[in-house]
PDB file of N, CA, C and O in Angstrom:
ATOM      1  N   MET A   1      11.132 -25.163  -8.987  1.00  0.00           N
ATOM      2  CA  MET A   1      10.665 -24.784  -7.732  1.00  0.00           C
ATOM      3  C   MET A   1      10.298 -26.018  -6.913  1.00  0.00           C
ATOM      4  O   MET A   1       9.433 -26.796  -7.315  1.00  0.00           O
ATOM      5  N   THR A   2      10.940 -26.194  -5.787  1.00  0.00           N
ATOM      6  CA  THR A   2      10.677 -27.376  -4.992  1.00  0.00           C
ATOM      7  C   THR A   2       9.362 -27.252  -4.224  1.00  0.00           C
ATOM      8  O   THR A   2       8.807 -26.163  -4.083  1.00  0.00           O
ATOM      9  N   ARG A   3       8.887 -28.376  -3.739  1.00  0.00           N
ATOM     10  CA  ARG A   3       7.663 -28.367  -2.918  1.00  0.00           C
ATOM     11  C   ARG A   3       7.793 -27.544  -1.696  1.00  0.00           C
ATOM     12  O   ARG A   3       6.829 -26.908  -1.271  1.00  0.00           O
ATOM     13  N   ALA A   4       8.980 -27.532  -1.100  1.00  0.00           N
ATOM     14  CA  ALA A   4       9.163 -26.737   0.151  1.00  0.00           C
ATOM     15  C   ALA A   4       9.035 -25.224  -0.201  1.00  0.00           C
ATOM     16  O   ALA A   4       8.373 -24.472   0.513  1.00  0.00           O
ATOM     17  N   THR A   5       9.665 -24.811  -1.283  1.00  0.00           N
ATOM     18  CA  THR A   5       9.601 -23.434  -1.668  1.00  0.00           C
ATOM     19  C   THR A   5       8.146 -23.059  -1.986  1.00  0.00           C
ATOM     20  O   THR A   5       7.685 -21.988  -1.590  1.00  0.00           O
ATOM     21  N   LEU A   6       7.411 -23.945  -2.709  1.00  0.00           N
ATOM     22  CA  LEU A   6       6.045 -23.689  -3.003  1.00  0.00           C
ATOM     23  C   LEU A   6       5.240 -23.515  -1.790  1.00  0.00           C
ATOM     24  O   LEU A   6       4.465 -22.564  -1.691  1.00  0.00           O
ATOM     25  N   ASN A   7       5.388 -24.409  -0.839  1.00  0.00           N
ATOM     26  CA  ASN A   7       4.638 -24.317   0.440  1.00  0.00           C
ATOM     27  C   ASN A   7       5.018 -23.037   1.226  1.00  0.00           C
ATOM     28  O   ASN A   7       4.132 -22.463   1.859  1.00  0.00           O
ATOM     29  N   LYS A   8       6.198 -22.589   1.221  1.00  0.00           N
ATOM     30  CA  LYS A   8       6.552 -21.382   1.873  1.00  0.00           C
ATOM     31  C   LYS A   8       5.893 -20.160   1.186  1.00  0.00           C
ATOM     32  O   LYS A   8       5.459 -19.242   1.881  1.00  0.00           O
ATOM     33  N   LYS A   9       5.811 -20.131  -0.141  1.00  0.00           N
ATOM     34  CA  LYS A   9       5.253 -19.016  -0.806  1.00  0.00           C
ATOM     35  C   LYS A   9       3.713 -19.004  -0.605  1.00  0.00           C
ATOM     36  O   LYS A   9       3.102 -17.947  -0.453  1.00  0.00           O
ATOM     37  N   ILE A  10       3.145 -20.151  -0.609  1.00  0.00           N
ATOM     38  CA  ILE A  10       1.682 -20.270  -0.347  1.00  0.00           C
ATOM     39  C   ILE A  10       1.341 -19.804   1.088  1.00  0.00           C
ATOM     40  O   ILE A  10       0.403 -19.040   1.317  1.00  0.00           O
ATOM     41  N   SER A  11       2.167 -20.316   2.054  1.00  0.00           N
ATOM     42  CA  SER A  11       1.952 -19.907   3.442  1.00  0.00           C
ATOM     43  C   SER A  11       2.120 -18.416   3.696  1.00  0.00           C
ATOM     44  O   SER A  11       1.392 -17.806   4.480  1.00  0.00           O
ATOM     45  N   PHE A  12       3.099 -17.857   3.011  1.00  0.00           N
ATOM     46  CA  PHE A  12       3.322 -16.358   3.031  1.00  0.00           C
ATOM     47  C   PHE A  12       2.103 -15.676   2.541  1.00  0.00           C
ATOM     48  O   PHE A  12       1.609 -14.731   3.156  1.00  0.00           O
ATOM     49  N   THR A  13       1.583 -16.173   1.375  1.00  0.00           N
ATOM     50  CA  THR A  13       0.409 -15.543   0.714  1.00  0.00           C
ATOM     51  C   THR A  13      -0.842 -15.638   1.616  1.00  0.00           C
ATOM     52  O   THR A  13      -1.602 -14.680   1.753  1.00  0.00           O
ATOM     53  N   TYR A  14      -1.021 -16.783   2.205  1.00  0.00           N
ATOM     54  CA  TYR A  14      -2.149 -16.924   3.128  1.00  0.00           C
ATOM     55  C   TYR A  14      -1.971 -16.034   4.343  1.00  0.00           C
ATOM     56  O   TYR A  14      -2.931 -15.387   4.761  1.00  0.00           O
ATOM     57  N   ALA A  15      -0.838 -15.979   4.900  1.00  0.00           N
ATOM     58  CA  ALA A  15      -0.556 -15.142   6.055  1.00  0.00           C
ATOM     59  C   ALA A  15      -0.877 -13.628   5.739  1.00  0.00           C
ATOM     60  O   ALA A  15      -1.481 -12.898   6.525  1.00  0.00           O
ATOM     61  N   LEU A  16      -0.418 -13.246   4.527  1.00  0.00           N
ATOM     62  CA  LEU A  16      -0.715 -11.842   4.149  1.00  0.00           C
ATOM     63  C   LEU A  16      -2.197 -11.615   3.935  1.00  0.00           C
ATOM     64  O   LEU A  16      -2.715 -10.552   4.279  1.00  0.00           O
ATOM     65  N   LEU A  17      -2.885 -12.585   3.379  1.00  0.00           N
ATOM     66  CA  LEU A  17      -4.265 -12.387   3.102  1.00  0.00           C
ATOM     67  C   LEU A  17      -5.084 -12.368   4.419  1.00  0.00           C
ATOM     68  O   LEU A  17      -6.010 -11.572   4.572  1.00  0.00           O
ATOM     69  N   PHE A  18      -4.716 -13.277   5.378  1.00  0.00           N
ATOM     70  CA  PHE A  18      -5.467 -13.252   6.676  1.00  0.00           C
ATOM     71  C   PHE A  18      -5.104 -11.989   7.467  1.00  0.00           C
ATOM     72  O   PHE A  18      -5.941 -11.475   8.208  1.00  0.00           O
ATOM     73  N   GLY A  19      -3.829 -11.461   7.319  1.00  0.00           N
ATOM     74  CA  GLY A  19      -3.497 -10.246   7.984  1.00  0.00           C
ATOM     75  C   GLY A  19      -4.323  -9.071   7.504  1.00  0.00           C
ATOM     76  O   GLY A  19      -4.815  -8.277   8.306  1.00  0.00           O
ATOM     77  N   VAL A  20      -4.468  -8.964   6.228  1.00  0.00           N
ATOM     78  CA  VAL A  20      -5.291  -7.923   5.613  1.00  0.00           C
ATOM     79  C   VAL A  20      -6.740  -8.088   6.074  1.00  0.00           C
ATOM     80  O   VAL A  20      -7.390  -7.132   6.495  1.00  0.00           O
ATOM     81  N   LEU A  21      -7.216  -9.305   5.983  1.00  0.00           N
ATOM     82  CA  LEU A  21      -8.587  -9.513   6.495  1.00  0.00           C
ATOM     83  C   LEU A  21      -8.791  -9.248   7.964  1.00  0.00           C
ATOM     84  O   LEU A  21      -9.853  -8.771   8.364  1.00  0.00           O
ATOM     85  N   GLY A  22      -7.788  -9.550   8.784  1.00  0.00           N
ATOM     86  CA  GLY A  22      -7.852  -9.192  10.141  1.00  0.00           C
ATOM     87  C   GLY A  22      -7.909  -7.669  10.469  1.00  0.00           C
ATOM     88  O   GLY A  22      -8.657  -7.180  11.316  1.00  0.00           O
ATOM     89  N   LEU A  23      -7.024  -6.980   9.692  1.00  0.00           N
ATOM     90  CA  LEU A  23      -6.978  -5.547   9.827  1.00  0.00           C
ATOM     91  C   LEU A  23      -8.276  -4.918   9.348  1.00  0.00           C
ATOM     92  O   LEU A  23      -8.724  -3.913   9.900  1.00  0.00           O
ATOM     93  N   SER A  24      -8.878  -5.502   8.330  1.00  0.00           N
ATOM     94  CA  SER A  24     -10.138  -5.012   7.826  1.00  0.00           C
ATOM     95  C   SER A  24     -11.293  -5.288   8.933  1.00  0.00           C
ATOM     96  O   SER A  24     -12.157  -4.444   9.172  1.00  0.00           O
ATOM     97  N   LEU A  25     -11.235  -6.432   9.528  1.00  0.00           N
ATOM     98  CA  LEU A  25     -12.214  -6.667  10.600  1.00  0.00           C
ATOM     99  C   LEU A  25     -12.081  -5.754  11.737  1.00  0.00           C
ATOM    100  O   LEU A  25     -13.087  -5.245  12.231  1.00  0.00           O
ATOM    101  N   ILE A  26     -10.788  -5.490  12.229  1.00  0.00           N
ATOM    102  CA  ILE A  26     -10.614  -4.560  13.273  1.00  0.00           C
ATOM    103  C   ILE A  26     -11.124  -3.139  12.884  1.00  0.00           C
ATOM    104  O   ILE A  26     -11.780  -2.448  13.663  1.00  0.00           O
ATOM    105  N   ALA A  27     -10.803  -2.778  11.712  1.00  0.00           N
ATOM    106  CA  ALA A  27     -11.233  -1.460  11.212  1.00  0.00           C
ATOM    107  C   ALA A  27     -12.732  -1.319  11.104  1.00  0.00           C
ATOM    108  O   ALA A  27     -13.291  -0.247  11.336  1.00  0.00           O
ATOM    109  N   LYS A  28     -13.380  -2.423  10.745  1.00  0.00           N
ATOM    110  CA  LYS A  28     -14.842  -2.358  10.665  1.00  0.00           C
ATOM    111  C   LYS A  28     -15.490  -2.304  11.996  1.00  0.00           C
ATOM    112  O   LYS A  28     -16.514  -1.646  12.179  1.00  0.00           O
ATOM    113  N   LEU A  29     -14.867  -3.031  12.984  1.00  0.00           N
ATOM    114  CA  LEU A  29     -15.493  -3.035  14.366  1.00  0.00           C
ATOM    115  C   LEU A  29     -14.868  -1.954  15.309  1.00  0.00           C
ATOM    116  O   LEU A  29     -15.140  -1.958  16.509  1.00  0.00           O
ATOM    117  N   ALA A  30     -14.074  -1.079  14.787  1.00  0.00           N
ATOM    118  CA  ALA A  30     -13.491  -0.020  15.657  1.00  0.00           C
ATOM    119  C   ALA A  30     -14.530   0.758  16.422  1.00  0.00           C
ATOM    120  O   ALA A  30     -14.285   1.055  17.591  1.00  0.00           O
ATOM    121  N   PRO A  31     -15.728   1.132  15.836  1.00  0.00           N
ATOM    122  CA  PRO A  31     -16.633   1.908  16.652  1.00  0.00           C
ATOM    123  C   PRO A  31     -17.167   1.128  17.865  1.00  0.00           C
ATOM    124  O   PRO A  31     -17.670   1.747  18.803  1.00  0.00           O
ATOM    125  N   TYR A  32     -17.079  -0.134  17.876  1.00  0.00           N
ATOM    126  CA  TYR A  32     -17.634  -1.021  18.938  1.00  0.00           C
ATOM    127  C   TYR A  32     -16.591  -1.439  19.952  1.00  0.00           C
ATOM    128  O   TYR A  32     -16.931  -2.085  20.942  1.00  0.00           O
ATOM    129  N   ILE A  33     -15.275  -1.075  19.728  1.00  0.00           N
ATOM    130  CA  ILE A  33     -14.213  -1.354  20.641  1.00  0.00           C
ATOM    131  C   ILE A  33     -14.027  -0.163  21.603  1.00  0.00           C
ATOM    132  O   ILE A  33     -13.739   0.956  21.178  1.00  0.00           O
ATOM    133  N   PRO A  34     -14.204  -0.443  22.940  1.00  0.00           N
ATOM    134  CA  PRO A  34     -14.335   0.668  23.921  1.00  0.00           C
ATOM    135  C   PRO A  34     -13.179   1.630  23.852  1.00  0.00           C
ATOM    136  O   PRO A  34     -13.443   2.830  23.772  1.00  0.00           O
ATOM    137  N   PHE A  35     -11.901   1.223  23.874  1.00  0.00           N
ATOM    138  CA  PHE A  35     -10.783   2.160  23.884  1.00  0.00           C
ATOM    139  C   PHE A  35     -10.598   2.831  22.553  1.00  0.00           C
ATOM    140  O   PHE A  35      -9.802   3.768  22.492  1.00  0.00           O
ATOM    141  N   LEU A  36     -11.244   2.452  21.494  1.00  0.00           N
ATOM    142  CA  LEU A  36     -11.171   3.138  20.194  1.00  0.00           C
ATOM    143  C   LEU A  36     -12.348   4.080  19.994  1.00  0.00           C
ATOM    144  O   LEU A  36     -12.263   4.941  19.119  1.00  0.00           O
ATOM    145  N   ASN A  37     -13.380   3.982  20.703  1.00  0.00           N
ATOM    146  CA  ASN A  37     -14.604   4.702  20.500  1.00  0.00           C
ATOM    147  C   ASN A  37     -14.270   6.244  20.672  1.00  0.00           C
ATOM    148  O   ASN A  37     -13.646   6.664  21.646  1.00  0.00           O
ATOM    149  N   ALA A  38     -14.710   7.006  19.704  1.00  0.00           N
ATOM    150  CA  ALA A  38     -14.608   8.510  19.725  1.00  0.00           C
ATOM    151  C   ALA A  38     -13.164   8.937  19.897  1.00  0.00           C
ATOM    152  O   ALA A  38     -12.932   9.872  20.664  1.00  0.00           O
ATOM    153  N   THR A  39     -12.167   8.335  19.250  1.00  0.00           N
ATOM    154  CA  THR A  39     -10.816   8.783  19.322  1.00  0.00           C
ATOM    155  C   THR A  39     -10.380   8.988  17.832  1.00  0.00           C
ATOM    156  O   THR A  39     -11.147   8.704  16.912  1.00  0.00           O
ATOM    157  N   GLU A  40      -9.170   9.473  17.630  1.00  0.00           N
ATOM    158  CA  GLU A  40      -8.588   9.694  16.338  1.00  0.00           C
ATOM    159  C   GLU A  40      -8.433   8.355  15.709  1.00  0.00           C
ATOM    160  O   GLU A  40      -8.654   8.227  14.505  1.00  0.00           O
ATOM    161  N   LEU A  41      -8.058   7.325  16.465  1.00  0.00           N
ATOM    162  CA  LEU A  41      -7.866   5.981  15.867  1.00  0.00           C
ATOM    163  C   LEU A  41      -9.095   5.466  15.232  1.00  0.00           C
ATOM    164  O   LEU A  41      -8.996   4.709  14.265  1.00  0.00           O
ATOM    165  N   GLN A  42     -10.263   5.821  15.706  1.00  0.00           N
ATOM    166  CA  GLN A  42     -11.505   5.339  15.103  1.00  0.00           C
ATOM    167  C   GLN A  42     -11.632   5.922  13.679  1.00  0.00           C
ATOM    168  O   GLN A  42     -11.946   5.217  12.720  1.00  0.00           O
ATOM    169  N   SER A  43     -11.377   7.227  13.586  1.00  0.00           N
ATOM    170  CA  SER A  43     -11.491   7.819  12.257  1.00  0.00           C
ATOM    171  C   SER A  43     -10.444   7.255  11.211  1.00  0.00           C
ATOM    172  O   SER A  43     -10.704   7.076  10.021  1.00  0.00           O
ATOM    173  N   LEU A  44      -9.188   6.991  11.833  1.00  0.00           N
ATOM    174  CA  LEU A  44      -8.169   6.331  11.058  1.00  0.00           C
ATOM    175  C   LEU A  44      -8.610   4.956  10.579  1.00  0.00           C
ATOM    176  O   LEU A  44      -8.414   4.632   9.408  1.00  0.00           O
ATOM    177  N   PHE A  45      -9.183   4.159  11.424  1.00  0.00           N
ATOM    178  CA  PHE A  45      -9.652   2.860  11.047  1.00  0.00           C
ATOM    179  C   PHE A  45     -10.773   2.920  10.111  1.00  0.00           C
ATOM    180  O   PHE A  45     -10.901   2.036   9.264  1.00  0.00           O
ATOM    181  N   ALA A  46     -11.615   3.918  10.198  1.00  0.00           N
ATOM    182  CA  ALA A  46     -12.713   4.124   9.200  1.00  0.00           C
ATOM    183  C   ALA A  46     -12.177   4.424   7.813  1.00  0.00           C
ATOM    184  O   ALA A  46     -12.697   3.954   6.801  1.00  0.00           O
ATOM    185  N   ASP A  47     -11.134   5.211   7.799  1.00  0.00           N
ATOM    186  CA  ASP A  47     -10.474   5.504   6.530  1.00  0.00           C
ATOM    187  C   ASP A  47      -9.806   4.308   5.951  1.00  0.00           C
ATOM    188  O   ASP A  47      -9.863   4.070   4.745  1.00  0.00           O
ATOM    189  N   ILE A  48      -9.160   3.538   6.815  1.00  0.00           N
ATOM    190  CA  ILE A  48      -8.513   2.346   6.371  1.00  0.00           C
ATOM    191  C   ILE A  48      -9.517   1.321   5.795  1.00  0.00           C
ATOM    192  O   ILE A  48      -9.280   0.686   4.768  1.00  0.00           O
ATOM    193  N   TYR A  49     -10.650   1.197   6.514  1.00  0.00           N
ATOM    194  CA  TYR A  49     -11.672   0.276   5.988  1.00  0.00           C
ATOM    195  C   TYR A  49     -12.221   0.742   4.665  1.00  0.00           C
ATOM    196  O   TYR A  49     -12.406  -0.092   3.778  1.00  0.00           O
ATOM    197  N   GLU A  50     -12.492   2.005   4.471  1.00  0.00           N
ATOM    198  CA  GLU A  50     -12.957   2.538   3.153  1.00  0.00           C
ATOM    199  C   GLU A  50     -11.936   2.241   2.098  1.00  0.00           C
ATOM    200  O   GLU A  50     -12.287   1.834   0.990  1.00  0.00           O
ATOM    201  N   TYR A  51     -10.644   2.440   2.424  1.00  0.00           N
ATOM    202  CA  TYR A  51      -9.675   2.164   1.403  1.00  0.00           C
ATOM    203  C   TYR A  51      -9.543   0.643   1.035  1.00  0.00           C
ATOM    204  O   TYR A  51      -9.311   0.258  -0.111  1.00  0.00           O
ATOM    205  N   MET A  52      -9.704  -0.151   2.070  1.00  0.00           N
ATOM    206  CA  MET A  52      -9.575  -1.591   1.844  1.00  0.00           C
ATOM    207  C   MET A  52     -10.830  -2.077   1.066  1.00  0.00           C
ATOM    208  O   MET A  52     -10.748  -2.999   0.253  1.00  0.00           O
ATOM    209  N   LYS A  53     -11.945  -1.456   1.327  1.00  0.00           N
ATOM    210  CA  LYS A  53     -13.219  -1.830   0.620  1.00  0.00           C
ATOM    211  C   LYS A  53     -13.027  -1.489  -0.839  1.00  0.00           C
ATOM    212  O   LYS A  53     -13.434  -2.277  -1.693  1.00  0.00           O
ATOM    213  N   ASP A  54     -12.450  -0.396  -1.162  1.00  0.00           N
ATOM    214  CA  ASP A  54     -12.278   0.124  -2.493  1.00  0.00           C
ATOM    215  C   ASP A  54     -11.180  -0.701  -3.252  1.00  0.00           C
ATOM    216  O   ASP A  54     -11.300  -0.924  -4.457  1.00  0.00           O
ATOM    217  N   MET A  55     -10.157  -1.127  -2.560  1.00  0.00           N
ATOM    218  CA  MET A  55      -9.060  -1.770  -3.182  1.00  0.00           C
ATOM    219  C   MET A  55      -9.130  -3.406  -3.139  1.00  0.00           C
ATOM    220  O   MET A  55      -8.189  -4.078  -3.562  1.00  0.00           O
ATOM    221  N   ALA A  56     -10.200  -3.939  -2.649  1.00  0.00           N
ATOM    222  CA  ALA A  56     -10.290  -5.343  -2.444  1.00  0.00           C
ATOM    223  C   ALA A  56     -10.191  -6.106  -3.685  1.00  0.00           C
ATOM    224  O   ALA A  56      -9.532  -7.146  -3.714  1.00  0.00           O
ATOM    225  N   LEU A  57     -10.803  -5.657  -4.711  1.00  0.00           N
ATOM    226  CA  LEU A  57     -10.800  -6.331  -6.039  1.00  0.00           C
ATOM    227  C   LEU A  57      -9.424  -6.440  -6.556  1.00  0.00           C
ATOM    228  O   LEU A  57      -8.998  -7.498  -7.020  1.00  0.00           O
ATOM    229  N   ILE A  58      -8.688  -5.311  -6.481  1.00  0.00           N
ATOM    230  CA  ILE A  58      -7.310  -5.246  -6.952  1.00  0.00           C
ATOM    231  C   ILE A  58      -6.377  -6.151  -6.119  1.00  0.00           C
ATOM    232  O   ILE A  58      -5.504  -6.838  -6.648  1.00  0.00           O
ATOM    233  N   PHE A  59      -6.602  -6.118  -4.801  1.00  0.00           N
ATOM    234  CA  PHE A  59      -5.773  -6.952  -3.933  1.00  0.00           C
ATOM    235  C   PHE A  59      -5.970  -8.395  -4.211  1.00  0.00           C
ATOM    236  O   PHE A  59      -4.985  -9.133  -4.255  1.00  0.00           O
ATOM    237  N   ILE A  60      -7.152  -8.849  -4.400  1.00  0.00           N
ATOM    238  CA  ILE A  60      -7.465 -10.261  -4.642  1.00  0.00           C
ATOM    239  C   ILE A  60      -6.919 -10.608  -5.968  1.00  0.00           C
ATOM    240  O   ILE A  60      -6.358 -11.696  -6.097  1.00  0.00           O
ATOM    241  N   THR A  61      -7.025  -9.783  -6.991  1.00  0.00           N
ATOM    242  CA  THR A  61      -6.492 -10.033  -8.294  1.00  0.00           C
ATOM    243  C   THR A  61      -5.015 -10.228  -8.350  1.00  0.00           C
ATOM    244  O   THR A  61      -4.501 -11.114  -9.033  1.00  0.00           O
ATOM    245  N   VAL A  62      -4.311  -9.344  -7.583  1.00  0.00           N
ATOM    246  CA  VAL A  62      -2.862  -9.454  -7.460  1.00  0.00           C
ATOM    247  C   VAL A  62      -2.449 -10.754  -6.858  1.00  0.00           C
ATOM    248  O   VAL A  62      -1.539 -11.424  -7.346  1.00  0.00           O
ATOM    249  N   ILE A  63      -3.150 -11.128  -5.744  1.00  0.00           N
ATOM    250  CA  ILE A  63      -2.857 -12.412  -5.089  1.00  0.00           C
ATOM    251  C   ILE A  63      -3.058 -13.558  -6.036  1.00  0.00           C
ATOM    252  O   ILE A  63      -2.230 -14.466  -6.104  1.00  0.00           O
ATOM    253  N   ALA A  64      -4.140 -13.532  -6.764  1.00  0.00           N
ATOM    254  CA  ALA A  64      -4.424 -14.613  -7.656  1.00  0.00           C
ATOM    255  C   ALA A  64      -3.411 -14.685  -8.798  1.00  0.00           C
ATOM    256  O   ALA A  64      -3.008 -15.786  -9.173  1.00  0.00           O
ATOM    257  N   ALA A  65      -2.994 -13.578  -9.351  1.00  0.00           N
ATOM    258  CA  ALA A  65      -1.901 -13.600 -10.372  1.00  0.00           C
ATOM    259  C   ALA A  65      -0.592 -14.096  -9.794  1.00  0.00           C
ATOM    260  O   ALA A  65       0.137 -14.848 -10.441  1.00  0.00           O
ATOM    261  N   TYR A  66      -0.302 -13.684  -8.601  1.00  0.00           N
ATOM    262  CA  TYR A  66       0.963 -14.208  -7.942  1.00  0.00           C
ATOM    263  C   TYR A  66       0.900 -15.683  -7.796  1.00  0.00           C
ATOM    264  O   TYR A  66       1.857 -16.375  -8.142  1.00  0.00           O
ATOM    265  N   LEU A  67      -0.219 -16.213  -7.282  1.00  0.00           N
ATOM    266  CA  LEU A  67      -0.327 -17.692  -7.125  1.00  0.00           C
ATOM    267  C   LEU A  67      -0.307 -18.398  -8.441  1.00  0.00           C
ATOM    268  O   LEU A  67       0.230 -19.502  -8.529  1.00  0.00           O
ATOM    269  N   ALA A  68      -0.854 -17.828  -9.450  1.00  0.00           N
ATOM    270  CA  ALA A  68      -0.810 -18.440 -10.759  1.00  0.00           C
ATOM    271  C   ALA A  68       0.595 -18.503 -11.331  1.00  0.00           C
ATOM    272  O   ALA A  68       0.976 -19.477 -11.979  1.00  0.00           O
ATOM    273  N   ASN A  69       1.387 -17.406 -11.069  1.00  0.00           N
ATOM    274  CA  ASN A  69       2.794 -17.403 -11.408  1.00  0.00           C
ATOM    275  C   ASN A  69       3.599 -18.517 -10.684  1.00  0.00           C
ATOM    276  O   ASN A  69       4.419 -19.226 -11.266  1.00  0.00           O
ATOM    277  N   VAL A  70       3.297 -18.610  -9.378  1.00  0.00           N
ATOM    278  CA  VAL A  70       4.016 -19.584  -8.555  1.00  0.00           C
ATOM    279  C   VAL A  70       3.732 -21.040  -9.072  1.00  0.00           C
ATOM    280  O   VAL A  70       4.631 -21.867  -9.224  1.00  0.00           O
ATOM    281  N   PHE A  71       2.432 -21.278  -9.324  1.00  0.00           N
ATOM    282  CA  PHE A  71       2.095 -22.644  -9.799  1.00  0.00           C
ATOM    283  C   PHE A  71       2.561 -22.905 -11.224  1.00  0.00           C
ATOM    284  O   PHE A  71       2.784 -24.056 -11.600  1.00  0.00           O
ATOM    285  N   GLN A  72       2.706 -21.880 -11.999  1.00  0.00           N
ATOM    286  CA  GLN A  72       3.288 -22.039 -13.376  1.00  0.00           C
ATOM    287  C   GLN A  72       4.774 -22.367 -13.244  1.00  0.00           C
ATOM    288  O   GLN A  72       5.259 -23.258 -13.942  1.00  0.00           O
ATOM    289  N   LYS A  73       5.512 -21.676 -12.370  1.00  0.00           N
ATOM    290  CA  LYS A  73       6.891 -21.999 -12.146  1.00  0.00           C
ATOM    291  C   LYS A  73       7.045 -23.461 -11.605  1.00  0.00           C
ATOM    292  O   LYS A  73       7.917 -24.210 -12.047  1.00  0.00           O
ATOM    293  N   ARG A  74       6.237 -23.802 -10.714  1.00  0.00           N
ATOM    294  CA  ARG A  74       6.298 -25.206 -10.191  1.00  0.00           C
ATOM    295  C   ARG A  74       6.024 -26.216 -11.289  1.00  0.00           C
ATOM    296  O   ARG A  74       6.672 -27.261 -11.355  1.00  0.00           O
ATOM    297  N   SER A  75       5.044 -25.901 -12.170  1.00  0.00           N
ATOM    298  CA  SER A  75       4.658 -26.873 -13.227  1.00  0.00           C
ATOM    299  C   SER A  75       5.926 -26.952 -14.197  1.00  0.00           C
ATOM    300  O   SER A  75       6.309 -28.058 -14.577  1.00  0.00           O
ATOM    301  N   SER A  76       6.531 -25.874 -14.570  1.00  0.00           N
ATOM    302  CA  SER A  76       7.707 -25.965 -15.431  1.00  0.00           C
ATOM    303  C   SER A  76       8.811 -26.713 -14.784  1.00  0.00           C
ATOM    304  O   SER A  76       9.520 -27.488 -15.427  1.00  0.00           O
ATOM    305  N   PHE A  77       8.974 -26.473 -13.428  1.00  0.00           N
ATOM    306  CA  PHE A  77      10.069 -27.268 -12.708  1.00  0.00           C
ATOM    307  C   PHE A  77       9.791 -28.699 -12.720  1.00  0.00           C
ATOM    308  O   PHE A  77      10.710 -29.473 -12.986  1.00  0.00           O
ATOM    309  N   VAL A  78       8.551 -29.160 -12.446  1.00  0.00           N
ATOM    310  CA  VAL A  78       8.215 -30.574 -12.456  1.00  0.00           C
ATOM    311  C   VAL A  78       8.413 -31.154 -13.842  1.00  0.00           C
ATOM    312  O   VAL A  78       9.004 -32.226 -13.968  1.00  0.00           O
ATOM    313  N   ASN A  79       7.946 -30.495 -14.878  1.00  0.00           N
ATOM    314  CA  ASN A  79       8.107 -31.025 -16.200  1.00  0.00           C
ATOM    315  C   ASN A  79       9.590 -31.184 -16.615  1.00  0.00           C
ATOM    316  O   ASN A  79       9.921 -32.109 -17.357  1.00  0.00           O
ATOM    317  N   SER A  80      10.462 -30.308 -16.151  1.00  0.00           N
ATOM    318  CA  SER A  80      11.864 -30.375 -16.554  1.00  0.00           C
ATOM    319  C   SER A  80      12.525 -31.484 -15.685  1.00  0.00           C
ATOM    320  O   SER A  80      13.720 -31.747 -15.825  1.00  0.00           O
TER     321      SER A  80
END
């Protein structure tokens, strides 16, 4: 695995992580956003936030395992 491929995979992983964190932040702040207050979207965002809160440990574990796999492939590539 070349350095460029490694950087692409890490960038994708960070983008995915920040996207999920951004969605979580929007879901948490939905009651305070004027056009979302007292609408069906607010209840949807509340459910999304609860789901993300429950699944956060699994999500972070999967990301960590993926990054460990990527770095292991990079290590075996460098050694060969």
